[in-house]
KEKE-3310 file (N, C-alpha, C; in steps of 0.2 Angstrom, whole numbers, plus 5000, padded with zeros to 4 digits):
npx = (5960:5962:5956:5943:5927:5917:5904:5887:5874:5859:5844:5830:5811:5798:5786:5774:5763:5748:5749:5746:5755:5760:5766:5780:5773:5767:5773:5768:5755:5768:5771:5761:5760:5768:5768:5763:5766:5774:5786:5793:5788:5792:5805:5808:5804:5817:5824:5819:5822:5839:5838:5833:5822:5806:5808:5820:5837:5843:5852:5852:5838:5835:5845:5837:5825:5830:5834:5825:5822:5828:5829:5816:5818:5821:5830:5836:5834:5846:5857:5857:5860:5878:5878:5879:5888:5899:5901:5900:5890:5877:5883:5899:5911:5913:5924:5921:5908:5902:5904:5899:5889:5884:5888:5876:5868:5874:5870:5858:5856:5861:5862:5872:5876:5887:5894:5898:5905:5913:5922:5925:5936:5942:5951:5954:5948:5950:5954:5965:5971:5963:5964:5957:5945:5938:5936:5924:5917:5913:5910:5896:5893:5888:5881:5870:5866:5870:5883:5893:5898:5898:5908:5920:5926:5927:5938:5946:5952:5955:5966:5972:5973:5979:5971:5976:5979:5964:5959:5947:5938:5935:5930:5917:5915:5913:5905:5892:5891:5893:5880:5871:5873:5885:5901:5911:5916:5911:5918:5929:5928:5928:5941:5946:5942:5945:5959:5957:5959:5955:5941:5937:5942:5935:5933:5922:5913:5919:5921:5907:5907:5913:5910:5895:5900:5907:5895:5889:5897:5904:5917:5933:5944:5937:5931:5942:5946:5934:5938:5951:5949:5939:5949:5953:5942:5934:5924:5911:5909:5912:5901:5888:5895:5895:5877:5878:5884:5874:5862:5867:5868:5855:5853:5862:5864:5863:5864:5864:5867)
npy = (6313:6332:6341:6357:6358:6372:6382:6386:6376:6384:6384:6380:6381:6381:6390:6399:6404:6413:6400:6388:6377:6383:6388:6395:6414:6428:6446:6455:6449:6445:6458:6464:6453:6456:6470:6470:6463:6454:6440:6431:6435:6444:6442:6434:6442:6450:6437:6436:6450:6449:6434:6439:6433:6435:6447:6461:6459:6467:6472:6480:6483:6470:6470:6481:6472:6463:6467:6474:6458:6454:6464:6459:6448:6437:6423:6418:6431:6438:6427:6426:6445:6440:6433:6443:6454:6448:6445:6455:6464:6471:6481:6486:6475:6467:6462:6459:6460:6455:6442:6448:6448:6436:6427:6434:6427:6411:6412:6409:6397:6396:6384:6387:6397:6397:6386:6395:6403:6393:6393:6405:6404:6392:6396:6406:6419:6436:6437:6431:6412:6401:6384:6377:6384:6386:6373:6373:6378:6372:6359:6362:6366:6354:6344:6348:6344:6352:6346:6349:6354:6341:6337:6343:6346:6331:6332:6340:6334:6320:6323:6331:6345:6357:6349:6333:6318:6309:6293:6285:6294:6304:6296:6295:6307:6305:6299:6302:6313:6307:6299:6311:6314:6318:6317:6320:6315:6301:6296:6298:6291:6280:6277:6275:6264:6255:6258:6253:6261:6266:6262:6247:6237:6232:6228:6225:6235:6248:6250:6249:6264:6271:6267:6276:6289:6289:6287:6297:6312:6305:6304:6298:6290:6285:6274:6271:6262:6257:6244:6243:6235:6226:6217:6211:6201:6188:6181:6176:6190:6201:6202:6206:6215:6225:6222:6232:6240:6245:6248:6260:6271:6270:6277:6287:6296:6309:6325:6337:6350)
npz = (5233:5234:5239:5239:5242:5236:5231:5232:5226:5218:5217:5209:5220:5230:5233:5248:5255:5266:5270:5260:5249:5234:5216:5211:5216:5205:5202:5207:5219:5229:5233:5236:5249:5257:5258:5267:5277:5279:5282:5274:5260:5257:5258:5247:5236:5234:5234:5219:5215:5214:5207:5192:5190:5178:5181:5177:5183:5196:5210:5215:5222:5225:5236:5247:5251:5256:5265:5272:5273:5279:5294:5299:5306:5295:5294:5284:5273:5283:5276:5262:5264:5268:5259:5245:5247:5247:5239:5231:5228:5219:5229:5233:5235:5251:5264:5276:5281:5273:5280:5292:5291:5289:5301:5309:5304:5305:5318:5321:5315:5301:5290:5278:5279:5291:5279:5271:5283:5286:5273:5271:5282:5279:5268:5268:5266:5266:5281:5291:5289:5294:5298:5310:5314:5303:5303:5314:5310:5298:5302:5309:5300:5293:5303:5302:5292:5279:5262:5257:5268:5274:5267:5263:5279:5280:5272:5277:5288:5280:5273:5286:5291:5299:5307:5317:5307:5301:5298:5298:5302:5293:5284:5289:5287:5274:5266:5274:5265:5250:5249:5249:5236:5233:5220:5225:5235:5235:5228:5235:5246:5241:5235:5251:5252:5244:5248:5261:5271:5286:5285:5284:5271:5259:5244:5234:5240:5236:5224:5219:5223:5218:5203:5208:5207:5193:5183:5190:5185:5176:5176:5174:5180:5190:5183:5179:5190:5193:5183:5190:5201:5195:5193:5204:5208:5211:5202:5205:5218:5206:5201:5212:5215:5205:5205:5218:5215:5204:5214:5219:5210:5204:5218:5226:5216:5213:5202:5202:5212)
capx = (5960:5964:5949:5937:5919:5916:5901:5882:5867:5853:5839:5820:5807:5789:5782:5771:5760:5740:5745:5747:5762:5760:5767:5783:5767:5767:5777:5761:5755:5774:5770:5755:5760:5777:5765:5755:5772:5774:5792:5795:5788:5801:5815:5804:5804:5823:5828:5813:5825:5842:5841:5829:5815:5805:5810:5826:5840:5843:5855:5851:5831:5834:5846:5836:5818:5831:5836:5819:5815:5831:5828:5814:5822:5821:5838:5839:5839:5852:5862:5861:5866:5883:5884:5879:5893:5904:5903:5901:5882:5872:5888:5906:5911:5916:5923:5923:5903:5900:5907:5894:5877:5887:5890:5870:5865:5873:5869:5850:5854:5859:5868:5874:5879:5890:5897:5900:5909:5916:5927:5931:5942:5946:5955:5958:5946:5947:5956:5970:5966:5963:5958:5950:5939:5933:5932:5919:5912:5911:5906:5890:5882:5890:5877:5863:5867:5875:5884:5897:5903:5904:5912:5925:5923:5930:5945:5952:5955:5957:5973:5978:5976:5978:5970:5981:5977:5960:5954:5938:5932:5936:5927:5912:5909:5912:5901:5886:5890:5892:5873:5869:5875:5893:5900:5918:5914:5909:5924:5936:5925:5928:5947:5947:5938:5951:5966:5958:5960:5949:5936:5939:5945:5931:5934:5915:5910:5923:5919:5901:5906:5918:5903:5890:5904:5908:5888:5887:5903:5907:5926:5936:5948:5934:5931:5951:5947:5930:5942:5954:5946:5936:5954:5954:5938:5930:5915:5904:5912:5908:5892:5891:5901:5890:5874:5877:5885:5870:5858:5873:5870:5851:5850:5863:5867:5860:5867:5863:5870)
capy = (6322:6333:6348:6359:6363:6380:6383:6383:6377:6390:6379:6381:6379:6378:6396:6395:6409:6409:6393:6386:6379:6385:6388:6407:6418:6435:6451:6462:6447:6446:6465:6464:6450:6459:6477:6466:6463:6446:6443:6426:6439:6450:6439:6432:6450:6451:6434:6435:6453:6444:6431:6443:6430:6439:6454:6463:6459:6471:6468:6484:6481:6465:6470:6482:6467:6457:6471:6473:6454:6455:6467:6454:6442:6433:6419:6417:6436:6438:6425:6430:6450:6442:6432:6450:6459:6443:6442:6462:6462:6478:6486:6484:6470:6470:6455:6458:6464:6447:6440:6449:6445:6427:6425:6430:6418:6404:6412:6407:6390:6395:6377:6389:6404:6391:6382:6401:6405:6387:6392:6409:6404:6389:6399:6415:6427:6442:6435:6425:6406:6398:6376:6376:6390:6384:6365:6373:6379:6364:6350:6363:6363:6345:6341:6352:6339:6354:6336:6351:6354:6334:6336:6349:6342:6325:6333:6342:6325:6316:6329:6332:6351:6357:6341:6325:6314:6304:6291:6285:6302:6305:6291:6297:6312:6307:6293:6305:6317:6302:6297:6317:6312:6324:6314:6318:6310:6294:6293:6300:6285:6273:6279:6272:6258:6251:6256:6251:6263:6272:6259:6238:6235:6231:6231:6227:6242:6254:6246:6254:6271:6271:6266:6280:6296:6291:6290:6307:6316:6302:6303:6293:6290:6281:6270:6263:6259:6246:6240:6237:6232:6218:6210:6208:6201:6185:6180:6181:6195:6203:6201:6208:6226:6228:6224:6236:6248:6250:6252:6267:6276:6274:6281:6292:6301:6316:6327:6344:6356)
capz = (5230:5240:5236:5245:5237:5239:5225:5233:5219:5219:5212:5212:5225:5231:5239:5253:5257:5267:5272:5256:5245:5228:5211:5209:5214:5201:5207:5211:5224:5232:5233:5239:5254:5259:5260:5274:5281:5277:5278:5267:5254:5258:5256:5239:5231:5237:5227:5211:5209:5213:5200:5189:5191:5176:5181:5175:5186:5199:5213:5220:5225:5230:5243:5248:5249:5259:5272:5276:5276:5289:5298:5304:5304:5291:5289:5273:5271:5283:5273:5256:5261:5265:5249:5242:5251:5250:5228:5227:5219:5222:5231:5233:5238:5257:5268:5283:5282:5273:5287:5298:5290:5289:5307:5311:5301:5306:5323:5318:5312:5293:5289:5272:5284:5292:5277:5271:5288:5286:5267:5273:5287:5278:5260:5268:5266:5271:5285:5290:5288:5302:5301:5316:5314:5295:5304:5320:5307:5291:5305:5314:5294:5294:5310:5299:5283:5270:5261:5255:5273:5276:5263:5266:5285:5277:5266:5282:5291:5274:5271:5288:5288:5306:5312:5315:5300:5304:5291:5302:5303:5285:5281:5292:5282:5265:5270:5273:5260:5248:5251:5246:5228:5231:5219:5225:5241:5235:5223:5240:5249:5237:5241:5257:5254:5241:5255:5266:5277:5292:5284:5285:5264:5254:5236:5233:5242:5234:5213:5218:5226:5212:5196:5207:5204:5187:5183:5189:5182:5169:5180:5170:5184:5193:5180:5175:5196:5193:5181:5189:5204:5192:5193:5210:5212:5211:5194:5212:5217:5203:5199:5220:5214:5201:5211:5221:5210:5201:5218:5225:5206:5207:5225:5226:5210:5212:5200:5204:5222)
cpx = (5959:5962:5946:5931:5921:5910:5894:5876:5859:5849:5831:5817:5800:5788:5776:5770:5750:5739:5744:5755:5758:5768:5772:5775:5770:5769:5770:5761:5761:5772:5767:5756:5767:5771:5759:5759:5775:5781:5796:5793:5792:5807:5815:5807:5811:5826:5826:5819:5834:5842:5837:5826:5809:5803:5817:5829:5842:5844:5852:5842:5832:5838:5842:5826:5824:5835:5830:5818:5820:5832:5819:5815:5820:5831:5839:5838:5847:5859:5866:5862:5873:5883:5883:5884:5900:5908:5905:5897:5880:5878:5894:5910:5916:5917:5919:5913:5899:5901:5903:5886:5880:5885:5882:5866:5864:5872:5862:5851:5853:5862:5872:5878:5885:5894:5900:5906:5918:5922:5934:5937:5947:5951:5956:5956:5941:5950:5955:5965:5968:5961:5954:5945:5935:5932:5929:5917:5907:5905:5898:5885:5885:5885:5872:5861:5869:5879:5890:5903:5903:5906:5923:5929:5928:5936:5951:5956:5959:5966:5977:5977:5973:5973:5979:5975:5971:5954:5948:5936:5931:5930:5917:5906:5909:5904:5892:5887:5890:5885:5872:5871:5882:5896:5909:5920:5914:5917:5930:5935:5928:5938:5948:5944:5939:5960:5963:5959:5955:5941:5940:5937:5940:5929:5928:5912:5917:5923:5912:5901:5908:5914:5898:5892:5904:5901:5885:5891:5907:5915:5929:5942:5942:5932:5936:5953:5943:5935:5949:5954:5942:5940:5956:5949:5939:5924:5911:5903:5907:5902:5889:5890:5894:5883:5873:5879:5876:5862:5861:5871:5862:5851:5852:5867:5864:5865:5869:5864:5865)
cpy = (6325:6343:6353:6361:6369:6385:6382:6382:6377:6386:6383:6379:6380:6386:6395:6402:6407:6404:6386:6383:6377:6385:6394:6410:6425:6438:6453:6456:6447:6452:6465:6458:6453:6468:6474:6467:6454:6444:6436:6432:6442:6447:6436:6439:6450:6445:6435:6442:6450:6440:6435:6438:6435:6444:6456:6460:6464:6472:6476:6483:6476:6467:6475:6477:6464:6461:6472:6468:6454:6456:6466:6450:6434:6429:6418:6423:6437:6430:6427:6440:6446:6440:6441:6454:6455:6443:6450:6463:6468:6484:6484:6479:6469:6467:6455:6461:6457:6446:6441:6449:6438:6424:6426:6428:6414:6406:6407:6401:6392:6391:6385:6392:6400:6389:6387:6404:6399:6391:6400:6408:6399:6391:6404:6421:6431:6443:6430:6415:6404:6391:6376:6381:6387:6377:6365:6373:6374:6362:6355:6366:6358:6346:6345:6349:6342:6349:6341:6350:6348:6335:6335:6345:6334:6326:6337:6335:6320:6318:6332:6340:6356:6355:6338:6319:6311:6303:6288:6291:6306:6301:6290:6302:6312:6303:6298:6310:6313:6302:6304:6315:6319:6317:6313:6316:6303:6293:6294:6291:6277:6272:6271:6267:6251:6249:6250:6255:6269:6267:6251:6240:6230:6233:6230:6234:6252:6254:6251:6262:6275:6272:6274:6285:6294:6291:6296:6310:6313:6300:6298:6289:6284:6275:6264:6263:6255:6241:6236:6231:6223:6216:6208:6201:6194:6183:6185:6188:6202:6208:6204:6215:6226:6230:6229:6244:6252:6251:6259:6271:6274:6279:6287:6295:6308:6320:6332:6349:6360)
cpz = (5235:5236:5239:5241:5239:5235:5228:5225:5224:5214:5213:5215:5225:5234:5246:5255:5261:5267:5265:5252:5238:5223:5212:5212:5208:5209:5211:5220:5230:5235:5236:5247:5257:5262:5269:5277:5283:5277:5272:5258:5253:5253:5250:5235:5229:5232:5220:5210:5210:5208:5196:5185:5185:5176:5181:5182:5188:5205:5221:5225:5226:5238:5248:5253:5255:5266:5277:5278:5284:5294:5306:5306:5305:5289:5284:5270:5275:5277:5267:5255:5261:5261:5246:5244:5251:5242:5228:5220:5222:5227:5232:5238:5245:5263:5274:5286:5277:5279:5294:5296:5290:5296:5314:5308:5303:5312:5324:5318:5302:5294:5281:5274:5283:5288:5274:5276:5286:5280:5267:5279:5284:5271:5265:5265:5269:5278:5286:5292:5294:5298:5304:5317:5310:5298:5309:5312:5301:5296:5307:5306:5292:5298:5305:5295:5276:5269:5259:5259:5274:5273:5265:5270:5284:5275:5273:5286:5287:5274:5280:5287:5297:5310:5312:5310:5304:5298:5293:5301:5297:5280:5283:5288:5276:5264:5266:5267:5252:5245:5248:5239:5226:5228:5220:5231:5240:5231:5229:5243:5249:5237:5247:5260:5250:5245:5262:5275:5278:5291:5282:5277:5264:5246:5235:5235:5237:5227:5219:5220:5217:5207:5202:5207:5198:5184:5184:5188:5176:5172:5175:5173:5187:5187:5177:5184:5197:5189:5184:5197:5202:5193:5196:5212:5209:5205:5198:5213:5213:5201:5206:5220:5213:5201:5214:5219:5209:5210:5219:5216:5205:5215:5226:5221:5208:5208:5198:5212:5221)
residu = (UNK:UNK:UNK:UNK:UNK:UNK:UNK:UNK:UNK:UNK:UNK:UNK:UNK:UNK:UNK:UNK:UNK:UNK:UNK:UNK:UNK:UNK:UNK:UNK:UNK:UNK:UNK:UNK:UNK:UNK:UNK:UNK:UNK:UNK:UNK:UNK:UNK:UNK:UNK:UNK:UNK:UNK:UNK:UNK:UNK:UNK:UNK:UNK:UNK:UNK:UNK:UNK:UNK:UNK:UNK:UNK:UNK:UNK:UNK:UNK:UNK:UNK:UNK:UNK:UNK:UNK:UNK:UNK:UNK:UNK:UNK:UNK:UNK:UNK:UNK:UNK:UNK:UNK:UNK:UNK:UNK:UNK:UNK:UNK:UNK:UNK:UNK:UNK:UNK:UNK:UNK:UNK:UNK:UNK:UNK:UNK:UNK:UNK:UNK:UNK:UNK:UNK:UNK:UNK:UNK:UNK:UNK:UNK:UNK:UNK:UNK:UNK:UNK:UNK:UNK:UNK:UNK:UNK:UNK:UNK:UNK:UNK:UNK:UNK:UNK:UNK:UNK:UNK:UNK:UNK:UNK:UNK:UNK:UNK:UNK:UNK:UNK:UNK:UNK:UNK:UNK:UNK:UNK:UNK:UNK:UNK:UNK:UNK:UNK:UNK:UNK:UNK:UNK:UNK:UNK:UNK:UNK:UNK:UNK:UNK:UNK:UNK:UNK:UNK:UNK:UNK:UNK:UNK:UNK:UNK:UNK:UNK:UNK:UNK:UNK:UNK:UNK:UNK:UNK:UNK:UNK:UNK:UNK:UNK:UNK:UNK:UNK:UNK:UNK:UNK:UNK:UNK:UNK:UNK:UNK:UNK:UNK:UNK:UNK:UNK:UNK:UNK:UNK:UNK:UNK:UNK:UNK:UNK:UNK:UNK:UNK:UNK:UNK:UNK:UNK:UNK:UNK:UNK:UNK:UNK:UNK:UNK:UNK:UNK:UNK:UNK:UNK:UNK:UNK:UNK:UNK:UNK:UNK:UNK:UNK:UNK:UNK:UNK:UNK:UNK:UNK:UNK:UNK:UNK:UNK:UNK:UNK:UNK:UNK:UNK:UNK:UNK:UNK:UNK:UNK:UNK:UNK)
# end
């Protein structure tokens, strides 16, 4: 499977104010906190307008709050400014500006920004394609636990893009992404186990990872591969494979990103 993952899942989150964790505060509470200099409140006001949470979506107001938070050192705001400029939300699309904001956020440890820079170099978005730089940024994000960066880094090694083909390195990063519920990584890791590339050939492991991928996405090819593997195993090993598959489905099938 020669592909890369491009998008980030934005999900719900908890809010931390005045030393406690609670559900999303009201707009007036956020504004009060922001007026008192709370940088997190400034960022979350930006996100509120950015995503239209209980208010009409307003990218211009979102930008204003992101700028305020970024000026006070919010890494998340720096990253979101990069997104706004990359996608042209509230401002004309400006990829060099997006890169500038991403680089600032990356320097402060934002895995999302590092992943986004990896994408820009990988696909030549606003600059010449550079697999070496893409790999460097994917690795930074991957080492911080960014699942999609782990998958993309594995894919670079798997497909020998800008580096010598290295199935062992690919398998290590696919494994990390697979354990975070990235079905594409599970499918590719299953293939490496099936053919014994970068790992010791293991049909039981291959079956289990194919099963996990199929459980997430209903991918028909993964189902076909499970049937093929069952034909290569004796009854005892088929049972072992099914038990391991049940374990992987329980532990590694995150359907949202």
